[in-house]
N, C-alpha and C positions, 0 to 999 in steps of 0.2 A: 392675209392680203396691202391690208396698210401697207407692214413690216415691207414686206415684199418690192411693196410699189417705187419707198424710197431710192430704188435699186433704179428707178428711173426716175427722177429729180433732178435736178439742176441741182447744185448749191443755195443759190437765190428765190427758190420759188414760191419760197410763203410770201416776199413780195410780190408777189407776180400772182399771187391768191394760185398754182400749179397745182389738178388734181387729177381726181383719175377723172370725173368729166372732160379736161381732157385732151385726150389719148382716144386713136380709133380705137373702138370695141373687140375688130378683127386682129388691132397689134398685143393690145392685152392678152385677147388668148393664145394667140400664138408662143407669146411668152413664155405664160403660165405654163402653156403644152413642154416648149421647149426645156423648161425649168425640169420636167421631171425624165425630163428622156438625158437631160446634160446635168447630171449634180450637182456642178462647181463650176455650172454661166454663170453669169455675172452685164455687167453692162458699167455703171458705175462703183460699185459696192461690190470688194472681194475682203467673204471674213467679217465681216461686218465697218468694217473700212476703207473712206472714198481711196481710191483709187483712177479714177476720173474723171469728169464732173463735167463735161456737153455728148455725152454717148449714148441718153436718152434725148427727154425737153428739152427742146432750144428756147430760153425765154428773148426778148427781145433784146438784151441787154447779151450775146452770146454772140463776135465780130465770127464765128467761125462756121463753112459752110456758107449757102446760097442763102438769101432772101430772102427767095421760099421752097427752102431747102422740105422734108418732109419730117424733120425734125420741130421742126417753127412748126408743124401742124399737126403732131400728137401722133404722128406713122409710121415711124423710121426706128428704130434700135440698133444699136455698135455691139456685138456680142463677144463675149469672153470667156475661153474653157480650156481646159486642158486637153481634149481632143479636137483641135481645128480643127485636124478634117476631116474629123466625119464631120462634126455640125458643117462647113461648108456644106459635104456630099450630100446632106441628108437637105439645107438647108434650097443649093441647087438642084431639087427633084420634083418627079411629081407628089413627093409626102408632103412637101418643103411648097406648093401651090394649094393641097388639100388644108394647109395651117392657115390657108390664108396669104401669108406671104406673095405677092405681087414682085415685088422685083429685089432686085440681089447688086450689089456694086462690084465690078469686077473683081477679080481678089488679087491682081493682080497689083490694082490700087490702097490692095487695106489688107499688104500683108498677118497684123497684129486682131483682128479685125475679121467679123464676119457683121456686113449694115445688109439688114433687111428692112423691106418695108410695102404697107399697104397702101402707097400711090400709085395709078392708071398708070398701067405699061404705056410706051412709045409704039402704039398695034401694029403703025408702019414698020416698025424692023426689029418685031418679034416675031422672031423664025420658029420657035421648037414652041408652040400655047402648050406642053406640056412642062415645062417646065419654067418655075417666074422665068421674067428678060435678068440677063441682065446689061445693067449699062456700065457705064463707064463715064467718068465725072468732069 
């Protein structure tokens, strides 16, 4: 688990003492289950090489995204893999909801990744409760 957790951490994680306890258990559970289904899935590291920095947990030094971003609360991940269409379809289905994914960012805004999170959805706008709420940034 420790090596897998590194995929979710930003470059300055040691400075901020970021670790497993900074993540919502539901997002970690979803991540590990998705890794079983999509073996080439990654967040920040692909093949042991850092290719992204802020796709998992975002420390206070990160200027990307909103100040109240689910990433900064350990509740969001930006996922990448070879089968993006399959990943998108799975995450935005009843199966994704069963994994604990509550929200997913509009695919038009995220053409090269899938943003998932476990933050509470906007109940008033959540039309189809059989799958995660899709929001626009």
